NURO-748593 format. One record per residue (C-alpha): chain; residue number from 1; residue in one letter; x, y, z. Coordinates in Angstrom, 1 decimal. Example, Ala and Ser with C-alpha at 12.3 -4.5 7.8 and 13.67 -1.06 7.14 Angstrom:
// NURO-748593
   mol   seq   type        x        y        z
     A     1      A     12.3     -4.5      7.8
     A     2      S     13.7     -1.1      7.1
***
This chain:
// NURO-748593
   mol   seq   type        x        y        z
     A     1      M    146.6    107.5     76.3
     A     2      P    143.2    108.9     75.2
     A     3      K    142.2    112.5     76.3
     A     4      Q    140.7    112.4     79.8
     A     5      P    137.1    113.9     79.8
     A     6      T    135.9    116.3     82.4
     A     7      V    133.2    114.9     84.7
     A     8      H    130.8    117.5     85.8
     A     9      I    129.5    116.5     89.3
     A    10      L    125.9    117.6     89.9
     A    11      L    125.3    117.8     93.7
     A    12      A    121.8    118.6     95.0
     A    13      T    121.8    119.9     98.6
     A    14      Y    119.3    120.8    101.3
     A    15      N    120.3    121.2    104.9
     A    16      G    123.1    118.7    104.4
     A    17      E    125.7    120.0    106.8
     A    18      R    125.6    116.8    108.9
     A    19      F    127.3    114.5    106.4
     A    20      L    128.3    116.9    103.5
     A    21      T    131.9    117.3    104.6
     A    22      E    132.6    113.6    104.2
     A    23      Q    131.1    113.6    100.8
     A    24      L    133.1    116.6     99.6
     A    25      E    136.3    115.1    101.0
     A    26      S    135.6    111.9     99.0
     A    27      I    135.2    114.0     95.9
     A    28      S    138.6    115.7     96.5
     A    29      R    140.2    112.2     96.8
     A    30      Q    139.1    111.1     93.4
     A    31      T    141.9    109.5     91.3
     A    32      H    140.3    111.1     88.2
     A    33      H    141.3    114.7     88.7
     A    34      Y    139.4    116.2     85.8
     A    35      W    136.1    117.3     87.4
     A    36      T    134.0    120.3     88.2
     A    37      L    131.3    120.6     90.9
     A    38      T    128.0    122.3     90.4
     A    39      V    125.8    122.5     93.4
     A    40      S    122.1    123.3     93.4
     A    41      D    121.0    124.3     97.0
     A    42      D    117.3    124.2     97.6
     A    43      G    117.2    126.8    100.4
     A    44      S    119.3    125.3    103.1
     A    45      K    119.0    127.0    106.5
     A    46      D    122.0    125.3    108.1
     A    47      E    125.7    125.6    107.3
     A    48      T    125.5    123.7    104.0
     A    49      L    126.6    126.7    101.9
     A    50      L    129.4    127.6    104.2
     A    51      T    130.7    124.1    104.0
     A    52      I    130.7    124.3    100.2
     A    53      E    132.4    127.7    100.3
     A    54      R    135.2    126.2    102.5
     A    55      F    135.6    123.3    100.1
     A    56      A    135.8    125.5     97.1
     A    57      R    138.8    127.3     98.6
     A    58      Q    140.6    124.1     99.3
     A    59      V    140.4    122.5     95.8
     A    60      Q    141.7    123.6     92.4
     A    61      Q    138.7    122.4     90.5
     A    62      P    135.9    124.8     89.7
     A    63      V    133.0    124.8     92.1
     A    64      K    129.7    126.7     91.3
     A    65      V    126.6    127.1     93.5
     A    66      L    123.2    127.6     92.1
     A    67      Q    120.0    128.7     93.8
     A    68      G    117.7    125.7     93.6
     A    69      P    114.0    125.7     92.4
     A    70      N    112.7    125.6     96.1
     A    71      K    110.1    123.1     95.2
     A    72      E    111.0    120.8     98.2
     A    73      S    111.7    118.0     95.7
     A    74      S    115.0    116.3     95.2
     A    75      T    113.9    115.4     91.7
     A    76      A    113.1    119.0     90.8
     A    77      N    116.5    120.0     92.2
     A    78      F    118.3    117.5     90.1
     A    79      F    116.4    118.5     87.0
     A    80      H    117.4    122.1     87.8
     A    81      L    121.0    120.9     87.8
     A    82      L    120.6    119.1     84.4
     A    83      A    119.2    122.3     82.9
     A    84      N    122.1    124.4     84.2
     A    85      S    125.0    122.0     83.7
     A    86      P    128.3    123.2     82.2
     A    87      I    129.1    122.1     78.7
     A    88      D    132.7    122.5     77.7
     A    89      S    133.2    119.7     75.2
     A    90      D    131.3    116.9     73.4
     A    91      E    133.3    114.4     75.5
     A    92      D    132.1    115.8     78.8
     A    93      L    130.5    113.4     81.3
     A    94      Y    128.0    114.0     84.1
     A    95      A    127.6    112.5     87.6
     A    96      F    124.8    112.8     90.0
     A    97      C    125.9    113.3     93.6
     A    98      D    123.9    113.0     96.9
     A    99      Q    124.9    115.1     99.9
     A   100      D    125.3    112.2    102.4
     A   101      D    127.3    109.5    100.6
     A   102      V    131.0    108.8    100.6
     A   103      W    132.5    107.9     97.2
     A   104      H    135.2    105.3     96.7
     A   105      D    138.4    107.0     95.6
     A   106      D    138.3    105.4     92.1
     A   107      K    134.5    105.9     91.5
     A   108      L    135.0    108.4     88.7
     A   109      E    138.1    106.7     87.3
     A   110      R    136.3    103.4     86.8
     A   111      A    133.3    105.1     85.1
     A   112      V    135.5    107.2     82.8
     A   113      K    137.4    104.2     81.8
     A   114      W    134.2    102.4     80.7
     A   115      H    133.0    105.5     78.8
     A   116      L    136.3    105.7     76.9
     A   117      Q    135.8    102.1     75.8
     A   118      H    132.4    102.9     74.3
     A   119      T    132.8    106.2     72.5
     A   120      D    131.2    104.8     69.4
     A   121      Q    127.9    105.2     71.3
     A   122      E    126.6    108.7     71.9
     A   123      V    124.0    107.7     74.6
     A   124      R    125.9    106.1     77.4
     A   125      L    125.0    105.4     81.1
     A   126      Y    127.3    103.9     83.7
     A   127      C    125.7    102.8     87.0
     A   128      G    126.1    100.1     89.6
     A   129      R    125.9     98.7     93.0
     A   130      T    126.4    100.5     96.3
     A   131      E    127.6     99.5     99.8
     A   132      F    124.9    100.2    102.4
     A   133      V    126.4    101.7    105.6
     A   134      D    124.9    103.1    108.8
     A   135      E    125.3    106.7    109.9
     A   136      N    128.8    106.0    111.1
     A   137      L    129.8    104.2    107.9
     A   138      H    129.7    100.7    109.4
     A   139      P    128.8     98.1    106.7
     A   140      I    125.2     96.9    106.4
     A   141      G    125.3     95.1    103.1
     A   142      L    125.2     95.5     99.4
     A   143      S    122.5     96.8     97.1
     A   144      P    121.2     94.0     94.8
     A   145      S    122.8     93.1     91.6
     A   146      I    120.7     92.6     88.4
     A   147      K    119.4     89.4     86.9
     A   148      R    118.4     90.8     83.4
     A   149      P    120.3     93.1     81.1
     A   150      P    119.2     96.8     81.2
     A   151      S    116.4     97.5     78.7
     A   152      F    113.6     99.9     77.9
     A   153      G    111.1     97.2     78.8
     A   154      N    112.6     97.0     82.3
     A   155      A    113.0    100.8     82.7
     A   156      L    109.2    101.4     82.1
     A   157      V    108.4     99.4     85.2
     A   158      Q    111.5     99.4     87.4
     A   159      N    114.6    101.5     88.1
     A   160      I    117.8     99.5     88.5
     A   161      A    120.1    102.5     88.4
     A   162      S    120.8    104.4     91.6
     A   163      G    121.5    108.0     90.8
     A   164      N    124.4    108.4     93.1
     A   165      T    126.3    105.8     91.0
     A   166      M    125.5    107.3     87.6
     A   167      V    128.0    108.8     85.2
     A   168      F    126.5    109.6     81.8
     A   169      S    127.3    111.2     78.4
     A   170      L    126.5    114.7     77.2
     A   171      T    124.0    113.4     74.6
     A   172      L    122.1    111.6     77.4
     A   173      L    122.0    114.8     79.5
     A   174      V    120.7    116.9     76.5
     A   175      S    118.1    114.2     75.8
     A   176      Q    116.9    114.1     79.4
     A   177      N    116.3    117.9     79.2
     A   178      R    113.5    117.2     76.8
     A   179      V    111.6    115.5     79.6
     A   180      L    109.3    117.7     81.7
     A   181      T    110.1    117.6     85.4
     A   182      E    106.5    116.6     86.2
     A   183      H    107.0    113.5     83.9
     A   184      S    109.6    112.1     86.3
     A   185      V    109.0    109.9     89.3
     A   186      W    112.6    110.1     90.3
     A   187      H    115.4    111.9     88.4
     A   188      D    117.6    108.7     88.2
     A   189      W    114.7    106.5     87.0
     A   190      T    114.1    109.0     84.3
     A   191      T    117.7    108.9     83.3
     A   192      Y    117.5    105.1     83.0
     A   193      I    114.3    105.5     80.9
     A   194      V    115.9    108.0     78.6
     A   195      A    119.1    106.0     78.1
     A   196      T    117.1    102.8     77.1
     A   197      A    114.4    104.6     75.2
     A   198      L    117.1    106.0     72.8
     A   199      D    118.6    102.5     72.6
     A   200      G    121.8    103.7     74.3
     A   201      V    124.3    101.5     76.0
     A   202      V    123.8    101.0     79.8
     A   203      F    126.4     99.3     81.9
     A   204      F    125.6     98.1     85.5
     A   205      D    128.9     97.6     87.4
     A   206      D    128.6     94.8     89.9
     A   207      K    131.5     96.2     91.9
     A   208      P    130.2     98.9     94.4
     A   209      C    131.5    102.4     93.9
     A   210      L    130.4    104.2     97.0
     A   211      Y    129.1    104.0    100.6
     A   212      Y    125.4    104.7    100.6
     A   213      R    124.5    106.0    104.0
     A   214      Q    121.2    104.7    105.5
     A   215      H    119.6    107.1    108.0
     A   216      S    116.3    108.7    109.0
     A   217      D    116.6    111.5    106.5
     A   218      N    117.1    109.4    103.4
     A   219      V    114.8    110.2    100.5
     A   220      I    114.8    106.6     99.2
     A   221      G    117.3    104.4    101.0
     A   222      S    117.7    100.6    100.6
     A   223      N    115.1     98.8     98.5
     A   224      D    116.3     95.3     99.1
     A   225      G    115.1     92.5    101.4
     A   226      F    111.9     90.7    102.2
     A   227      K    110.4     93.6    104.1
     A   228      A    111.0     95.9    101.1
     A   229      Q    109.4     93.4     98.8
     A   230      L    106.3     93.4    101.0
     A   231      T    106.1     97.2    101.1
     A   232      R    105.8     97.2     97.3
     A   233      L    102.3     95.8     97.6
     A   234      K    101.2     99.1     99.3
     A   235      P    101.9    101.4     96.3
     A   236      L    100.3     98.7     94.1
     A   237      L     97.1     98.7     96.1
     A   238      N     96.9    102.5     96.7
     A   239      G     97.3    103.3     93.0
     A   240      R    100.9    104.7     93.2
     A   241      F    102.2    101.9     90.9
     A   242      K     99.7    102.9     88.2
     A   243      R    100.5    106.6     88.6
     A   244      W    104.2    105.8     88.3
     A   245      A    103.6    103.8     85.1
     A   246      D    101.6    106.7     83.7
     A   247      I    104.4    109.2     84.5
     A   248      N    107.0    107.0     82.9
     A   249      C    104.9    106.7     79.7
     A   250      S    104.6    110.5     79.7
     A   251      A    108.4    110.8     79.9
     A   252      A    108.8    108.4     77.0
     A   253      H    106.3    110.5     75.0
     A   254      D    108.5    113.6     75.5
     A   255      L    111.1    111.6     73.6
     A   256      L    109.0    110.1     70.8
     A   257      D    110.5    112.2     68.0
     A   258      V    114.0    110.9     68.8
     A   259      M    113.2    107.3     69.8
     A   260      P    114.0    104.5     67.4
     A   261      P    111.1    102.3     66.0
     A   262      M    112.1     99.4     68.3
     A   263      T    111.5    101.3     71.6
     A   264      I    108.5    103.1     70.2
     A   265      N    107.0     99.7     69.6
     A   266      T    107.8     98.6     73.1
     A   267      L    106.1    101.7     74.5
     A   268      R    103.0    101.2     72.3
     A   269      N    102.7     97.6     73.3
     A   270      F    103.0     98.5     77.0
     A   271      E    100.3    101.1     76.7
     A   272      S     98.0     98.8     74.7
     A   273      M     98.5     96.0     77.3
     A   274      R     97.6     98.3     80.2
     A   275      S     94.4     99.6     78.5
     A   276      A     93.1     96.3     77.1
     A   277      P     89.5     95.8     78.4
     A   278      Y     89.9     92.1     79.2
     A   279      A     92.1     90.6     81.9
     A   280      A     93.1     87.6     79.8
     A   281      T     94.2     89.9     77.0
     A   282      R     96.3     92.0     79.3
     A   283      V     98.1     89.0     80.9
     A   284      F     98.6     87.3     77.5
     A   285      S    100.1     90.5     76.1
     A   286      F    102.4     90.8     79.2
     A   287      L    103.7     87.2     78.8
     A   288      K    104.5     87.9     75.1
     A   289      S    106.1     91.3     75.9
     A   290      D    109.6     92.3     77.0
     A   291      I    108.2     94.3     79.9
     A   292      R    109.9     92.7     82.8
     A   293      R    111.2     93.5     86.3
     A   294      Q    114.5     92.0     87.6
     A   295      R    113.2     89.2     89.8
     A   296      L    110.6     86.5     89.7
     A   297      S    108.8     87.8     92.8
     A   298      S    108.6     91.3     91.3
     A   299      N    107.3     90.0     88.0
     A   300      L    104.5     88.1     89.8
     A   301      V    103.5     91.3     91.5
     A   302      L    103.6     93.1     88.1
     A   303      A    101.5     90.3     86.5
     A   304      F     99.0     90.7     89.3
     A   305      A     98.9     94.4     88.8
     A   306      I     98.2     94.0     85.1
     A   307      L     95.6     91.4     85.7
     A   308      L     93.6     93.7     88.0
     A   309      K     94.5     96.9     86.0
     A   310      L     96.4     98.2     88.9
     A   311      G     99.6     98.8     86.9
***
């Protein structure tokens, strides 16, 4: 049996006492027992820290609490965790953790098993689907599956990888620390960009690994359904889509000196396509490129954005 790697769980908290106990209990039930917990608390004023202290006394695994960056940003808080993560071995793995989910008992075990099957690759990212539930953990539905394989051309314009499902290698963590926090739309989107920019291996597990609670305080929440598709027109028209593409390109530029020629070429083509002066040239370049979102409807929106220079 191969040596079992330690998974360093990176939990970002802010006034999370309402649901935090259930999340921590699900961590304690993990069938993969080799884990540590590092918490970055961004100035909670409720009993979040007391809840974590009680949990630390109940488990044998190490629990460490950091003072967060206090930038009122979950992305900045997760980047703070990435920069202050424990490193004990080259085989270490890392898992983002939200404060209000409930993990399936075998979440870490399944991810570790996949990583152990792909140790020939240094840059590895495991992610997958989630089960949407309401505040009382009653089922609502599943997050969407993917239609296209993960790729850098996809990562530049869409995030398929929900951070709460991610388990990734040390090399990926170290590489992501090259990216400036201000060059990140969301921490998990950046992780997907880094993994594919470095031509790493990305696995999207179609079997859900956690209960993703949907409530009024969610930072992102569900992004599926017709209503969600319609709401994507708003960031397109108000310029947010274009800003996100600019930020993603900046993240890729932070990695240029370690990116292989293939993904550098994809980045250059994307930038040339977006800046081309003629609409016909932009659309023709898009059709020839490997820049694609997961679904036809989303690609039509993307083509529309490129046509009108909104993306």
